[in-house]
C-alpha positions as CSV (number, residue, x, y, z in Angstrom):
1,M,12.8,3.2,23.2
2,E,10.6,1.6,25.6
3,G,6.5,2.5,23.8
4,T,8.5,3.3,20.7
5,L,6.3,2.4,17.5
6,E,7.9,1.8,14.4
7,L,5.5,2.2,11.2
8,P,6.7,2.1,7.5
9,A,7.1,4.9,5.3
10,L,4.9,3.6,2.7
11,G,6.4,6.6,0.5
12,R,5.9,9.4,2.8
13,R,8.7,11.8,3.6
14,M,9.2,12.8,7.6
15,S,12.1,14.5,9.6
16,L,13.4,13.8,12.9
17,G,11.6,15.7,15.4
18,T,8.1,16.1,12.9
19,P,4.8,15.5,15.1
20,Y,2.3,13.1,14.0
21,D,-1.5,11.6,14.9
22,C,-1.5,8.2,14.7
23,R,-5.3,8.3,15.1
24,S,-5.7,8.8,11.5
25,H,-2.1,8.7,10.7
26,Q,-1.1,11.9,9.7
27,I,1.5,13.8,9.5
28,I,0.8,17.4,11.3
29,S,2.0,20.9,9.8
30,P,4.6,19.0,7.2
31,G,7.7,20.7,7.3
32,A,7.3,21.4,11.2
33,T,9.5,20.1,14.3
34,L,9.0,19.8,17.8
35,W,12.1,21.1,18.6
36,D,14.6,23.9,16.5
37,Q,16.0,22.6,13.8
38,E,20.1,23.4,15.2
39,I,19.3,21.4,18.6
40,I,18.0,18.1,16.5
41,S,21.2,18.3,14.0
42,K,23.5,18.5,17.1
43,Q,21.6,16.1,19.2
44,K,21.0,13.1,16.3
45,E,22.8,10.0,15.8
46,V,23.2,8.5,12.8
47,S,24.9,4.6,12.2
48,E,25.2,2.0,9.3
49,K,22.3,-0.3,9.0
50,K,23.7,-2.0,6.0
51,S,21.0,-5.2,4.6
52,H,19.8,-6.1,1.9
53,K,17.2,-9.3,2.0
54,V,15.2,-10.3,-0.8
55,T,12.1,-12.7,-0.3
56,L,9.5,-14.5,-2.5
57,V,5.6,-13.4,-2.3
58,W,3.4,-16.0,-3.2
59,S,0.1,-13.9,-2.1
60,H,-0.9,-11.4,-3.4
61,T,-4.4,-10.3,-1.1
62,F,-4.7,-6.8,0.5
63,N,-3.9,-8.7,3.5
64,D,-0.5,-10.3,2.6
65,K,0.3,-7.3,0.7
66,C,0.2,-5.4,4.2
67,K,2.1,-8.1,6.0
68,A,4.6,-7.5,3.4
69,L,5.3,-4.1,3.9
70,E,4.8,-4.4,7.5
71,V,1.4,-2.5,7.8
72,D,-0.5,-3.2,10.6
73,E,-4.5,-2.8,11.3
74,S,-4.7,1.0,11.9
75,L,-2.0,2.0,9.5
76,K,-4.8,-0.4,6.9
77,A,-7.9,1.5,8.2
78,S,-6.0,4.7,7.2
79,I,-5.4,3.9,4.2
80,L,-9.2,2.2,3.8
81,A,-10.6,5.3,4.2
82,D,-7.6,7.0,1.6
83,L,-6.2,9.3,4.8
84,V,-3.3,7.6,3.7
85,Q,-2.0,7.4,0.0
86,P,1.1,5.1,-0.7
87,A,3.7,6.2,-2.9
88,G,7.0,4.7,-4.5
89,S,7.0,0.5,-3.1
90,A,3.9,0.8,-1.5
91,K,2.0,0.8,-4.3
92,F,2.5,-2.4,-4.7
93,L,-0.5,-2.4,-2.0
94,S,-3.3,-1.4,-5.0
95,D,-1.9,-3.2,-7.9
96,Q,-4.6,-4.7,-9.8
97,P,-5.1,-8.4,-9.5
98,P,-4.0,-10.5,-12.6
99,P,-5.5,-11.3,-15.6
100,E,-7.0,-14.0,-16.2
101,G,-5.6,-17.0,-17.3
102,T,-2.0,-15.8,-15.7
103,C,-0.3,-16.8,-12.6
104,R,1.4,-14.3,-10.4
105,L,4.8,-14.4,-7.7
106,S,6.5,-11.5,-6.8
107,V,10.2,-10.7,-5.9
108,H,10.3,-8.1,-2.5
109,S,13.8,-6.5,-1.9
110,K,14.1,-4.9,1.2
111,A,17.7,-2.8,1.7
112,T,18.6,-0.8,4.5
113,S,21.8,1.7,4.9
114,V,21.5,4.1,7.5
115,I,19.4,4.7,10.2
116,E,19.4,8.3,12.7
117,K,17.6,8.5,16.2
118,L,17.5,11.4,18.3
119,P,18.1,10.4,22.2
120,I,14.9,11.6,23.7
121,N,16.2,11.5,27.2
122,Q,18.9,14.6,26.3
123,L,16.0,16.2,24.5
124,G,13.2,16.4,27.8
125,S,14.3,19.4,28.8
126,C,14.7,21.0,25.4
127,K,12.2,23.9,24.5
128,I,9.5,23.0,22.3
129,L,8.5,24.4,19.4
130,N,4.7,24.4,17.9
131,S,3.2,23.4,21.1
132,E,-0.3,23.6,19.9
133,V,0.5,20.4,18.1
134,I,-0.1,18.9,22.4
135,T,-2.2,21.6,23.7
136,E,-4.8,21.4,20.8
137,G,-4.5,18.0,21.2
138,K,-3.5,17.8,17.6
139,A,-0.4,15.2,17.6
140,T,0.2,11.8,19.2
141,H,3.7,11.2,18.5
142,V,6.9,12.3,17.3
143,V,9.5,11.0,15.0
144,V,12.4,9.9,16.8
145,G,14.2,7.8,14.1
146,I,14.3,7.0,11.1
147,L,15.7,3.8,9.0
148,Y,16.7,4.6,5.5
149,G,16.9,1.8,2.5
150,S,14.4,1.2,-0.2
151,N,12.3,-1.5,-1.2
152,T,11.3,-2.8,-4.6
153,F,8.8,-5.2,-5.6
154,F,9.5,-6.8,-8.8
155,I,5.8,-8.9,-10.0
156,F,6.2,-11.5,-12.4
157,D,3.3,-12.7,-14.2
158,K,3.2,-15.8,-16.4
159,T,0.5,-16.9,-19.3
160,C,-1.0,-19.9,-18.3
161,G,-1.8,-21.3,-21.5
162,E,-2.7,-25.0,-21.3
163,E,-1.6,-25.6,-17.8
164,T,-3.6,-25.6,-14.8
165,K,-2.5,-22.2,-12.0
166,D,-1.0,-24.7,-9.6
167,D,1.2,-25.9,-12.9
168,C,1.8,-22.7,-14.0
169,L,3.1,-21.5,-10.8
170,K,5.8,-24.5,-10.2
171,S,6.8,-23.7,-13.7
172,L,7.6,-20.2,-12.5
173,I,9.2,-21.2,-9.1
174,P,13.1,-22.3,-11.1
175,F,12.4,-19.1,-12.8
176,M,12.0,-17.4,-9.9
177,N,14.8,-19.2,-8.0
178,K,17.6,-18.0,-10.8
179,F,16.3,-14.1,-10.6
180,R,16.7,-14.5,-7.0
181,S,20.4,-15.8,-6.9
182,V,21.4,-12.9,-8.6
183,P,25.8,-12.8,-8.8
184,D,27.8,-10.2,-7.2
185,K,27.9,-7.3,-9.0
186,G,31.1,-7.6,-11.2
187,E,30.4,-10.8,-12.3
188,K,29.0,-12.8,-14.8
189,S,25.1,-11.2,-15.4
190,T,22.5,-13.6,-14.7
191,T,21.0,-15.1,-18.1
192,F,17.7,-16.6,-18.7
193,D,17.0,-18.9,-21.4
194,P,14.3,-17.1,-23.8
195,K,12.2,-20.4,-23.8
196,E,11.6,-19.4,-19.5
197,V,10.9,-15.7,-20.4
198,S,8.5,-15.5,-23.5
199,D,5.5,-15.3,-21.7
200,V,6.3,-13.6,-18.1
201,E,5.8,-10.0,-17.7
202,C,7.3,-7.6,-15.4
203,K,6.3,-5.0,-13.1
204,V,8.4,-2.6,-10.9
205,H,7.6,-0.7,-8.2
206,S,10.4,0.5,-5.9
207,D,11.2,3.7,-3.9
208,L,14.3,4.3,-6.2
209,D,13.6,6.6,-9.4
210,V,13.2,4.3,-11.7
211,E,12.3,5.7,-15.0
212,D,9.7,2.9,-16.1
213,C,8.0,0.3,-14.4
214,H,8.1,-2.4,-16.5
215,F,10.7,-4.0,-17.3
216,D,12.3,-7.0,-19.4
217,C,13.6,-10.2,-17.0
218,K,17.0,-9.2,-17.6
219,A,16.5,-4.8,-16.5
220,A,15.0,-6.9,-13.4
221,S,18.1,-8.5,-12.9
222,K,20.3,-5.7,-13.3
223,L,17.9,-3.6,-11.6
224,L,18.2,-6.1,-8.5
225,R,21.3,-6.8,-8.5
226,E,22.4,-3.2,-7.9
227,I,20.2,-1.8,-5.7
228,P,22.7,-2.3,-2.4
229,D,24.9,0.4,-4.6
230,M,22.2,2.8,-5.9
231,I,21.0,3.1,-1.7
232,K,24.4,4.7,-1.1
233,E,23.2,7.9,-2.4
234,N,19.3,7.0,-3.0
235,A,18.1,5.9,0.4
236,V,14.6,7.0,1.4
237,P,13.0,6.5,4.9
238,V,11.5,3.0,5.1
239,K,10.5,3.2,8.7
240,F,9.8,5.6,11.0
241,F,10.0,5.2,14.7
242,L,7.6,7.4,16.8
243,Y,7.9,8.4,20.7
244,P,4.6,8.8,22.1
245,L,3.8,12.9,23.5
246,H,2.0,12.2,26.6
247,K,5.6,10.9,27.9
248,L,6.6,14.3,27.2
249,D,3.7,16.0,28.1
250,S,0.5,14.4,29.9
251,R,-1.9,16.7,28.0
252,A,-1.2,15.2,24.8
253,A,-3.6,13.4,22.8
254,R,-3.1,9.6,23.2
255,V,-4.1,6.1,20.8
256,C,-6.8,4.4,23.1
257,K,-8.0,2.2,20.6
258,A,-8.2,0.1,17.5
259,V,-11.0,0.0,14.8
260,S,-12.5,-3.8,16.3
261,D,-11.1,-6.3,13.3
262,G,-14.6,-7.6,12.7
263,L,-15.4,-3.9,11.1
264,L,-12.5,-3.7,10.0
265,S,-12.5,-6.6,8.1
266,Q,-16.5,-5.4,7.0
267,A,-15.4,-2.3,5.9
268,Q,-12.9,-3.6,3.9
269,E,-14.9,-6.5,2.1
270,F,-17.5,-3.8,1.2
271,L,-14.2,-1.6,-0.3
272,E,-12.7,-4.9,-2.2
273,G,-16.3,-5.7,-3.7
274,L,-16.7,-2.1,-5.4
275,E,-13.5,-2.3,-6.7
276,R,-13.8,-5.7,-8.2
277,C,-17.4,-4.8,-9.5
278,S,-15.9,-1.9,-11.8
279,A,-12.7,-3.9,-12.9
280,R,-16.1,-6.3,-14.4
281,A,-17.2,-3.8,-16.0
282,S,-14.0,-2.6,-17.3
283,K,-13.7,-6.4,-19.0
284,M,-16.9,-5.8,-20.2
285,A,-16.2,-2.7,-21.6
286,A,-13.2,-4.0,-23.6
287,D,-15.7,-6.3,-25.6
288,P,-15.5,-5.2,-29.2
289,L,-19.8,-5.8,-29.2
290,C,-19.3,-2.3,-27.4
291,V,-18.2,-0.5,-29.6
292,D,-21.3,-1.8,-32.3
293,F,-23.8,-1.3,-29.0
294,P,-22.6,2.3,-28.0
295,Q,-26.0,2.6,-25.6
296,F,-24.3,-0.7,-23.9
297,A,-20.8,0.7,-23.3
298,E,-22.8,4.0,-22.0
299,K,-24.2,2.2,-19.4
300,L,-21.4,0.4,-17.9
301,A,-19.6,3.7,-17.9
302,F,-22.3,5.4,-16.1
303,F,-22.0,2.2,-13.6
304,K,-18.2,2.4,-13.4
305,L,-19.1,6.2,-12.6
306,M,-21.5,5.4,-9.6
307,M,-19.0,3.3,-8.5
308,S,-16.4,5.6,-7.7
309,E,-18.7,8.4,-6.9
310,Y,-20.0,5.9,-3.7
311,K,-16.6,4.8,-2.9
312,T,-15.2,8.3,-2.2
313,Y,-18.6,8.6,-0.5
314,F,-17.8,5.6,2.0
315,Q,-14.2,6.6,2.1
316,R,-14.7,10.1,3.3
317,D,-17.2,9.4,6.2
318,F,-14.9,6.3,7.2
319,A,-12.1,9.2,7.4
320,R,-14.5,11.4,9.4
321,V,-14.8,8.7,12.3
322,L,-11.5,6.8,12.1
323,P,-9.5,9.3,14.3
324,S,-12.9,9.8,16.5
325,I,-12.4,5.6,17.2
326,Q,-8.9,5.5,17.7
327,G,-9.4,8.5,19.9
328,G,-10.9,6.5,22.0
329,S,-14.6,8.2,21.3
330,D,-17.6,6.2,20.3
331,G,-17.4,6.3,16.7
332,E,-18.0,2.3,16.3
333,S,-21.8,3.2,16.4
334,V,-21.8,5.4,13.3
335,L,-19.5,2.8,11.6
336,K,-21.6,0.3,12.5
337,D,-24.3,2.2,11.0
338,M,-22.4,3.4,7.8
339,L,-21.7,-0.6,7.0
340,Q,-25.1,-1.9,7.6
341,N,-26.6,0.7,4.8
342,A,-23.9,0.2,2.4
343,T,-24.2,-3.6,2.7
344,S,-28.2,-3.1,2.8
345,G,-29.8,-0.5,2.2
346,T,-28.3,1.3,-0.8
347,P,-28.3,0.3,-4.5
348,F,-24.9,-0.5,-4.1
349,K,-25.5,-3.8,-2.1
350,L,-23.0,-6.1,-3.5
351,A,-25.6,-8.9,-4.4
352,K,-27.4,-6.5,-6.8
353,L,-24.3,-5.3,-8.1
354,D,-23.7,-9.1,-8.6
355,A,-27.2,-9.3,-9.9
356,W,-26.6,-6.3,-12.4
357,L,-23.6,-7.6,-13.6
358,K,-24.5,-10.9,-14.6
359,S,-27.5,-9.8,-16.5
360,K,-25.4,-6.8,-18.4
361,C,-22.5,-9.8,-19.1
362,K,-26.0,-12.0,-20.4
363,E,-26.7,-8.9,-22.6
364,L,-23.4,-9.3,-24.0
365,S,-23.2,-13.2,-24.9
366,A,-27.0,-12.9,-26.2
367,G,-25.5,-9.8,-28.8
368,K,-22.9,-12.8,-29.8
369,R,-24.5,-15.0,-30.8
370,K,-26.8,-12.6,-32.5
371,D,-23.9,-11.7,-34.7
372,I,-22.6,-15.3,-35.5
């Protein structure tokens, strides 16, 4: 359908006919639909869409993880503003970087089973329920298609030891190729040389109901092999197809523009900087010396608390201005002021935070030398 927008589900659930606001990427009145359920049930078309694709993910920056999940810039902005909380396999987006001294490669399993669609041309004359979502400008789109299946990310971390990171990655590739070439069900299970997996850890983020996110390599291999069968009964929405409401009623709100790339990049860089600073503080707080010097640990704990509170404060303001920007109002000037204040006019300027952490690191090193 012309004008239809494809949107990754990111662990969220919607049904056919659900109104949706693409300015903030919020579900409008969860459970409510634009048309009567009986009409939707009669009109919907269901067809098979069986597929299973397995790919390698080499880079784990936030942008590359967004690319793997087909997250566009508009949806990314809502994630950064904490308007959308990814769940299921989409927790991959917020997965922490690998520990120092390790290399990382991931396998992305993308399986699909069926697709449901509403023939919008046959619904144009049907009575619209909850018409206030249109007349009051609450929604911009309506769900007219749902693709079911599952995404699963297998994250492998390998200890580098004396190897360089590049050599470590190269040594992981044969194992990854063997893992990806899982035999068909009924054939002999994939076996791994103990030396191949002795220093490899696996973590899983999946849309499927898996009991634990930490797997040994054999169990992870078994899960990958079973995914096509598992989604026959346990498939979840992996993609939504959204139709613009203004094509049904000219009074409906529209998405007029996206946040400029420069401003979105600045916001992302600032939020990622806060996360890195918090991670560095956590690493220092885990040092055994902090047990002997509780006042040092208290300073780091307070620092982390301030990081968390300011991040929440920034995201709250970002969430307020984002819908107005994408709805066509002049909100970018407000966002510019926010970023200017955050990056230069507050104690949370990243350069200042970095300098403070470096000073604490020196204090920690000095304490260790005295202890020796």
